[in-house]
C-alpha positions in Angstrom: 79.8 21.8 46.5 79.1 24.0 49.5 75.5 25.1 50.0 74.2 28.1 51.8 70.6 28.2 53.0 68.6 31.3 53.7 65.1 31.5 55.2 63.0 34.6 54.9 59.4 35.8 55.0 58.0 37.8 52.2 57.1 41.4 53.1 53.4 42.2 52.8 52.9 45.1 50.5 49.8 47.3 50.0 49.6 47.6 46.2 47.5 50.2 44.5 48.9 50.0 41.0 47.3 46.5 40.4 43.6 45.7 40.5 41.1 43.0 39.5 38.2 44.7 37.8 35.0 43.0 36.7 34.3 42.9 33.0 30.8 44.3 33.7 30.0 45.7 37.1 26.4 44.6 36.8 27.3 40.9 36.0 29.2 39.0 38.6 29.3 35.7 36.7 27.9 33.7 33.8 26.3 30.3 34.6 27.3 27.5 32.2 25.1 24.7 33.6 22.9 23.8 36.5 25.5 21.6 38.1 26.7 22.0 41.7 29.9 20.2 42.5 30.7 19.0 46.0 33.4 16.8 47.5 31.6 13.7 46.4 31.3 14.9 42.8 34.9 15.6 42.2 38.1 15.5 44.3 39.7 18.8 45.5 42.6 18.4 43.1 40.3 18.4 40.0 40.8 21.2 37.4 37.8 21.8 35.2 38.7 24.9 33.1 41.2 25.4 30.3 41.6 28.2 27.8 43.2 28.3 24.3 44.7 31.7 23.7 45.9 30.7 20.3 42.5 29.7 18.9 40.2 31.6 21.2 38.2 28.8 22.9 37.7 27.4 26.4 36.4 24.2 27.9 34.7 23.7 31.2 33.6 20.6 33.0 30.0 19.5 33.8 28.6 16.6 35.7 28.0 14.7 32.4 30.9 15.8 30.3 32.3 19.2 29.2 31.4 22.5 27.4 33.3 23.8 24.5 32.8 27.5 23.6 34.4 30.6 22.2 36.1 33.0 24.6 34.9 35.9 22.5 31.3 34.7 23.0 31.9 34.4 26.7 33.1 38.0 26.9 30.1 39.2 24.9 27.8 37.4 27.4 29.3 39.6 30.1 28.9 42.7 28.0 25.3 42.1 27.2 24.4 41.4 30.8 21.7 39.0 29.8 19.9 36.8 32.3 19.5 34.1 29.7 21.6 30.9 30.1 24.9 30.9 28.1 24.0 28.8 25.0 26.7 29.7 22.5 28.4 26.4 23.1 28.3 22.7 22.6 28.2 20.1 25.2 30.1 16.8 24.9 28.5 14.0 26.8 30.8 11.5 28.5 28.8 8.5 29.8 32.0 6.7 31.0 32.3 8.7 34.2 32.7 12.2 35.8 35.3 14.6 34.4 38.2 15.3 36.8 40.6 17.2 34.5 40.6 19.3 31.4 44.0 20.1 29.9 45.2 21.3 26.5 48.3 20.1 24.7 50.9 22.8 24.0 49.8 23.1 20.3 46.2 23.6 21.7 44.8 21.2 19.2 44.0 18.3 21.6 41.7 18.5 24.6 42.9 16.1 27.3 40.0 14.8 29.4 40.8 12.9 32.6 37.8 11.1 34.1 37.3 8.9 37.1 38.7 5.4 37.3 42.0 6.4 35.6 40.6 6.9 32.1 41.8 9.6 29.7 40.1 10.7 26.5 41.6 12.9 23.7 39.5 15.1 21.5 40.6 16.8 18.2 39.8 20.5 18.4 39.5 20.7 14.6 36.4 18.5 14.7 34.5 21.1 16.9 34.1 23.5 13.9 31.1 21.4 13.0 29.5 22.5 16.4 28.2 18.9 16.8 27.8 17.2 20.2 28.4 13.8 18.6 32.2 14.3 18.5 34.1 11.2 19.7 37.6 11.0 21.2 40.3 10.0 18.7 42.5 8.4 21.3 41.8 6.8 24.7 44.0 5.6 27.6 43.4 3.6 30.8 45.5 3.5 34.0 45.2 1.0 36.8 44.6 3.8 39.4 42.8 7.1 39.7 44.7 10.2 38.3 45.8 12.9 40.6 47.2 15.3 38.0 47.7 15.6 34.2 50.4 17.8 32.8 50.9 18.1 29.1 54.5 19.1 28.1 54.5 22.9 27.5 57.3 22.8 25.0 57.8 21.5 21.5 57.0 17.9 22.5 53.2 18.5 22.3 52.5 14.7 22.2 54.1 14.1 25.6 52.1 14.2 28.8 53.0 13.4 32.4 50.4 11.6 34.6 50.5 11.5 38.4 48.5 8.6 39.9 47.0 8.7 43.3 49.4 5.8 44.2 52.3 8.2 43.7 53.6 6.8 40.5 54.4 9.1 37.5 54.0 8.0 33.9 55.4 10.0 31.0 53.7 9.0 27.8 53.6 9.8 24.1 49.8 9.8 23.9 49.6 9.7 20.1 51.3 6.3 20.0 50.3 5.4 23.6 53.8 4.3 24.6 55.8 5.0 27.7 58.7 7.4 27.5 59.6 7.2 31.1 58.3 6.5 34.6 59.1 7.6 38.1 58.4 5.0 40.7 58.4 5.4 44.5 61.7 3.6 44.7 63.3 6.1 42.3 62.4 9.2 44.3 62.6 7.6 47.7 59.0 8.1 48.7 55.6 8.9 47.2 55.2 11.6 44.5 52.5 14.1 45.4 52.8 16.9 42.8 54.4 17.4 39.4 55.2 20.3 37.1 57.1 20.8 33.8 59.9 23.4 33.4 58.8 26.4 31.3 60.3 24.8 28.1 59.3 21.3 28.9 62.9 20.0 29.2 62.5 18.6 32.7 59.8 17.5 35.1 59.9 18.3 38.8 58.3 15.9 41.3 57.3 17.0 44.8 57.3 14.2 47.3 55.6 13.3 50.6 58.8 14.2 52.5 58.7 17.7 51.0 61.7 17.4 48.6 61.7 18.4 45.0 63.5 16.1 42.4 64.0 17.1 38.8 63.9 14.4 36.1 64.3 14.3 32.3 61.2 13.1 30.3 62.8 9.6 30.2 62.9 9.5 34.0 66.6 10.2 34.7 67.3 12.2 37.8 68.9 15.6 37.4 68.7 17.4 40.7 67.3 17.1 44.3 66.0 20.1 46.3 65.2 19.6 50.0 62.2 21.0 51.8 62.5 24.2 53.8 64.0 23.5 57.2 61.1 25.1 59.0 58.6 22.5 57.8 60.7 19.4 57.8 59.5 18.7 61.4 56.6 18.0 61.4 56.8 16.7 57.9 55.0 18.4 55.1 54.2 17.0 51.7 54.3 19.0 48.5 50.8 19.8 47.4 51.4 22.1 44.3 54.4 23.3 42.2 54.7 26.2 39.7 58.1 26.1 37.9 58.4 29.8 37.1 61.9 30.1 35.8 65.0 27.8 35.7 65.8 28.3 39.4 62.6 29.6 40.8 59.7 27.5 42.1 56.5 28.5 43.8 55.6 25.5 46.1 52.7 24.9 48.5 53.1 22.3 51.3 50.6 20.6 53.5 51.1 18.6 56.8 51.4 14.9 56.2 49.5 14.3 59.4 46.3 16.5 59.2 44.2 17.8 62.0 41.6 20.5 62.4 44.2 23.3 62.5 46.1 22.1 59.5 46.9 24.8 57.0 49.0 24.8 53.9 52.2 26.9 53.6 53.5 28.6 50.4 57.1 29.3 49.6 59.1 31.0 46.9 62.2 28.8 46.5 65.1 30.2 44.5 68.6 28.9 43.8 71.8 30.7 43.0 75.2 29.2 42.0 78.0 31.6 42.3 81.8 30.9 42.6 81.1 27.2 43.0 78.8 27.8 45.9 75.1 27.0 45.9 72.7 29.3 47.7 69.1 28.3 48.3 66.6 30.9 49.5 63.3 29.8 51.1 60.9 32.8 51.1 57.7 32.1 53.1 54.4 33.7 51.9 52.1 35.0 54.6 48.3 35.2 54.7 47.4 33.5 51.5 43.9 32.0 51.3 41.8 31.0 54.4 39.4 28.1 54.2 35.7 29.1 53.7 33.3 28.5 56.5 32.0 25.0 56.6 34.0 23.8 53.6 35.7 20.5 54.2 37.5 20.1 50.9 41.2 19.4 51.1 43.5 22.2 50.2 44.6 22.4 46.6 46.1 25.5 44.9 45.5 26.8 41.4 48.2 29.2 40.2 48.5 31.4 37.1 51.3 33.9 36.3 51.8 37.1 34.3 55.4 38.2 33.6 57.2 41.3 32.3 54.5 43.9 32.4 55.8 47.4 32.7 59.0 48.7 34.4 58.0 47.7 37.9 56.4 44.3 37.4 58.6 41.3 36.6 56.2 38.6 37.8 52.7 38.3 39.2 51.5 34.9 40.5 47.8 34.6 41.2 46.6 31.9 43.5 43.2 30.4 44.4 42.6 27.6 46.9 40.0 24.8 46.4 38.5 25.3 49.8 38.5 29.1 49.9 36.5 31.9 48.2 39.6 34.2 48.4 42.5 34.7 46.0 46.0 35.8 46.8 48.7 37.4 44.8 52.5 37.7 45.1 54.8 39.7 42.9 58.4 40.4 41.9 59.7 43.8 41.1 62.4 45.0 38.7 65.1 44.3 41.4 63.9 40.7 41.8 62.4 41.4 45.2 59.4 39.3 46.1 56.5 40.5 48.2 53.0 39.4 49.2 50.5 41.8 47.8 47.5 43.2 49.6 44.8 44.7 47.4 42.1 47.1 48.3 38.6 45.7 49.0 37.3 46.8 45.6 40.3 45.5 43.7 40.2 41.8 44.8 39.0 38.8 42.9 36.5 37.2 45.3 34.1 34.4 44.5 30.4 35.1 45.0 28.3 33.9 47.9 25.0 32.1 47.4 23.6 29.8 50.1 27.3 29.0 50.9 30.6 30.5 50.0 31.6 29.1 46.6 35.1 27.8 45.8 37.1 27.4 42.6 37.3 24.2 40.6 39.3 25.7 37.8 41.2 28.9 36.9 42.8 30.2 33.7 44.0 33.4 31.9 42.3 34.6 28.8 44.9 36.5 26.7 42.9 36.5 23.5 40.9 39.7 24.1 41.2 42.5 21.5 38.7 44.7 23.2 39.4 48.4 24.1 37.7 49.1 27.4 37.6 52.0 29.8 38.1 52.8 33.4 39.4 55.6 35.6 43.1 56.1 35.6 43.3 59.4 37.6 40.5 61.4 39.0 36.9 60.8 37.8 37.7 60.8 34.1 37.3 57.6 32.1 40.3 56.5 30.0 40.5 54.0 27.2 42.6 51.0 28.1 44.2 48.5 25.6 43.4 44.8 25.9 44.7 43.2 29.1 44.8 39.7 30.6 41.4 38.5 31.8 41.3 36.2 34.9 38.6 33.5 34.6 37.6 31.5 37.7 35.2 28.6 37.5 33.4 27.8 40.7 31.6 24.8 42.1 28.2 26.1 41.1 29.2 26.1 37.4 29.6 29.9 37.2 32.4 31.7 35.4 33.8 34.9 36.9 35.8 37.3 34.7 38.2 40.0 35.9 40.4 42.5 34.0 44.0 42.3 35.3 44.7 46.1 35.5 48.3 47.3 35.8 47.8 51.1 36.3 51.4 52.1 35.9 51.8 50.3 32.7 48.6 51.7 31.2 49.5 55.3 32.2 52.8 54.9 30.5 51.1 53.4 27.4 52.7 50.0 27.9 50.5 47.2 26.7 51.0 43.6 27.9 53.2 41.9 25.4 51.6 38.5 26.2 48.3 39.3 24.5 47.4 37.3 21.4 45.1 37.6 18.4 43.3 34.3 17.9 43.6 32.5 14.6 41.2 30.1 12.9 41.3 26.5 14.0 42.9 24.3 11.2 40.7 22.2 9.1 42.7 19.1 9.9 44.0 18.1 13.3 46.1 15.5 15.1 43.5 12.7 14.6 44.0 13.0 10.8 47.7 12.5 11.2 47.4 9.1 12.8 45.1 7.5 10.3 46.3 5.3 7.4 45.6 5.7 3.7 42.2 4.5 2.5 41.9 0.7 2.2 45.6 0.3 1.3 47.7 -2.4 3.1 50.8 -1.1 4.8 54.0 -1.4 2.7 52.2 -2.1 -0.5 51.0 0.0 -3.4 47.3 0.1 -4.1 45.9 -3.3 -5.3 49.4 -4.7 -6.1 50.5 -7.9 -4.3 53.8 -7.7 -2.4 57.0 -8.1 -4.4 55.2 -8.4 -7.8 54.6 -6.3 -10.8 51.1 -5.6 -11.9 49.3 -8.9 -12.8 52.7 -10.7 -13.4 53.6 -13.9 -11.5 56.7 -13.8 -9.4 60.0 -14.1 -11.2 58.5 -14.4 -14.7 58.3 -12.4 -17.8 54.9 -11.4 -19.1 52.7 -14.5 -19.6 55.7 -16.8 -20.0 56.3 -19.8 -17.7 59.6 -20.2 -15.9 62.7 -21.2 -18.0 60.8 -21.4 -21.3 60.6 -19.5 -24.6 57.7 -17.2 -25.2 54.3 -18.9 -24.9 55.9 -22.4 -24.7 55.4 -24.5 -21.5 58.3 -26.6 -20.3 59.2 -29.5 -22.7 56.1 -28.9 -24.8 55.0 -27.2 -28.1 53.1 -24.0 -28.0 49.9 -24.2 -25.9 49.8 -28.0 -26.0 50.1 -30.2 -22.9 52.8 -32.8 -22.8 52.1 -35.9 -24.9 48.5 -35.0 -25.7 48.0 -33.5 -29.2 49.3 -36.0 -31.8 49.5 -33.2 -34.4 52.1 -31.1 -32.6 55.7 -32.1 -32.3 57.1 -32.3 -28.8 60.5 -30.8 -27.9 61.6 -30.0 -31.4 63.2 -27.0 -33.0 62.3 -25.8 -36.4 63.5 -28.8 -38.5 67.0 -28.8 -37.1 68.7 -32.1 -36.4 70.2 -32.5 -33.0 74.0 -33.0 -32.9 74.3 -33.9 -36.6 76.7 -33.1 -39.4 76.4 -33.7 -43.2 77.0 -37.3 -44.3 77.4 -38.5 -40.9 75.9 -41.8 -39.9 74.2 -42.5 -36.6 76.4 -42.5 -33.6 75.7 -43.4 -30.0 76.0 -41.2 -26.9 75.6 -42.4 -23.4 73.8 -39.8 -21.1 73.1 -40.3 -17.4 69.8 -38.8 -16.7 67.7 -38.5 -13.5 64.1 -37.4 -12.6 65.2 -34.0 -11.3 66.5 -33.0 -14.8 63.3 -33.6 -16.7 59.7 -32.5 -16.5 57.2 -34.8 -14.8 55.7 -37.3 -17.3 52.1 -38.4 -16.6 51.9 -42.0 -15.3 48.8 -42.9 -17.2 50.1 -42.1 -20.7 53.8 -42.2 -21.7 54.8 -41.6 -25.3 57.4 -43.2 -27.6 58.5 -41.2 -30.7 60.1 -42.0 -34.0 62.0 -39.5 -36.1 61.7 -39.7 -39.9 63.7 -37.2 -42.1 64.2 -35.0 -39.0 60.5 -34.9 -38.4 58.5 -36.5 -35.7 56.1 -39.3 -36.5 52.8 -39.8 -34.7 53.3 -40.7 -31.0 52.8 -44.1 -29.8 50.9 -44.2 -26.5 52.0 -46.7 -23.9 50.0 -47.4 -20.7 49.8 -49.7 -17.7 53.4 -49.0 -16.7 54.4 -51.3 -13.8 54.7 -49.6 -10.4 58.1 -51.0 -9.8 59.5 -48.7 -12.5 58.6 -45.5 -10.6 60.5 -43.6 -8.0 58.9 -42.8 -4.6 57.8 -39.4 -6.1 55.7 -41.1 -8.8 58.2 -40.5 -11.6 59.7 -43.1 -14.0 62.9 -44.6 -12.7 65.3 -42.9 -15.1 68.5 -43.1 -13.2 70.0 -45.8 -15.6 72.6 -45.3 -18.3 70.7 -45.1 -21.6 72.0 -45.5 -25.1 70.5 -42.9 -27.5 71.1 -42.8 -31.2 71.5 -39.2 -32.5 69.8 -38.3 -35.8 71.8 -37.7 -39.0 71.1 -37.4 -42.7 72.4 -39.3 -45.8 72.3 -38.7 -49.6 69.4 -41.2 -50.0 67.4 -39.4 -47.3 66.6 -42.7 -45.7 64.7 -42.7 -42.6 66.5 -43.4 -39.3 65.0 -44.5 -36.0 65.8 -44.1 -32.4 67.2 -47.1 -30.6 66.6 -49.8 -33.1 66.2 -53.1 -31.3 69.5 -55.2 -31.6 69.5 -58.8 -32.6 70.5 -59.8 -29.1 67.4 -58.2 -27.7 65.3 -59.9 -30.3 66.7 -63.2 -29.3 66.0 -62.5 -25.7 62.4 -61.5 -26.6 61.9 -64.9 -28.2 62.4 -66.4 -24.8 60.0 -64.0 -23.0 56.3 -64.3 -22.5 54.1 -61.9 -24.5 53.3 -60.0 -21.3 57.0 -59.6 -20.4 57.8 -58.4 -24.0 55.1 -55.7 -23.8 56.3 -54.5 -20.4 60.0 -54.3 -21.5 58.9 -52.5 -24.7 56.8 -50.0 -22.7 59.7 -49.2 -20.3 62.1 -48.7 -23.2 59.7 -46.4 -25.0 59.2 -44.3 -21.9 63.0 -44.1 -21.4 63.6 -43.2 -25.0 61.1 -40.4 -25.1 62.4 -38.9 -21.8 66.0 -39.1 -22.8 65.3 -37.7 -26.3 63.4 -34.8 -24.8 66.3 -34.0 -22.5 68.8 -34.1 -25.4 66.7 -31.6 -27.4 66.2 -29.3 -24.4 69.9 -29.4 -23.6 70.8 -28.7 -27.3 68.4 -25.8 -27.7 69.5 -24.2 -24.4 73.2 -24.5 -24.6 74.1 -24.9 -28.3 
């Protein structure tokens, strides 16, 4: 794409329709504390004043923390012209270090406090309704380097903040969750970042570099556009010191020589871009005679800028500037035809910082748009006229004094045009961002209150109420109700209610061979195994066998039951004669005659254990599947 470059110098215009008028002619300033700030106290790029026009409060830095107070109370202090110290405020002590920055998130519910050594503290504004000085930050952050600028996103993403470190690295963070959204390293921009500013809607972040170029990025750190420095200041090289992104294609930029000397001065430009017929046109408009350094002040140049837009038919933009090493302010404006000019105000219409032993300099500047006061001044002649609320310029100087000026647009007031940007403050909400990041009281995440994970209330996993696994109600595995296995002689084991297993009328005993194993039966205690005898389909008293040889047990401590076992099923006959399980065959008796008593007892014990286990399995199988 072809690019056309145009360099101009703004016309200096004597302006009489715009004035800065003190709130009270008899009160130049209101002192907030006894502190005096010098170059050793805070760096020149510090910014120690912020105003909430939505909720009507302001914050100002001190040597030990910061002050929180109502803008309405501050205006009243000017009206009353009292010599008493301003005490309608609370002071928050910060013992961790000196405050360098005070910023507000776009929802104006969080005060962002940047202190020395790269620390950042976040305060919930809703907690200040208690007027307590014991309020603590609800979030903290620490960087590895000192912070050169803090810029909260001005759009809907009020939890996003850009941080510029002295090393030239930019971090874009979600401060609520304290995670990185994007970063801009020196390698990404080509050299060190020296200034940052969000677009008016917070969709992009512009970074000014040490070589003077401007590079636009998304919050995630993706490059969108590159703007070169004005040709006039490319040699010698100037770095970007401050940026105000006024509109989509309009920037107000101040530059400072990379190599400083005694005559070094910063330069201000209005940079605008036009794209017509596939042709890009860049206009560099140089501003003349802005702010001259105060006598004897050695602070490095840093520029504070505030803007007022769309006020009356002949005022499209006003940009008010103040320099950290000067007691003067300057102003540039754009008319209805988009023509920019450098404004020169009369001696009585300027915003000038007071002089004490030395000339004072600004350490913060903001606009108060929350006034609802009707005030009076002369519009024409000597007659006083009532004026609707107008923006109030607040300047905080290095002797902890606040100056306040009405921004007076005569033409608009004569036409009855009020400034549309004025607000009516609303009450601060009872709950704030710190309440949104806390968890429920004493409840574990992902669980309901007092209920173990994956369970019903007071019920073991995978069971019905009060019933062991794979059993009927209130019956343990292979046992009668509430009776341990093979313990109570009065309770039958593994029987149904007087029902024979696998029987039919008039059937004699038959034999069935079942291959059983230890994994199919419940564990039988080693110390006491039981042999049972059925009589008339009932169970006789158990016979307890003990001292089972170790070689009859598996490695898991269970009886070795992996043999084929012959089991006699129970039947009934007309004489109701008793039948027994596994009556000993003659062959076995013959064999027993040849065995020692000790061997006979051991074999009998093994057979009894095997019979009980196998009989229990048959009963369990029958009751479950028949």
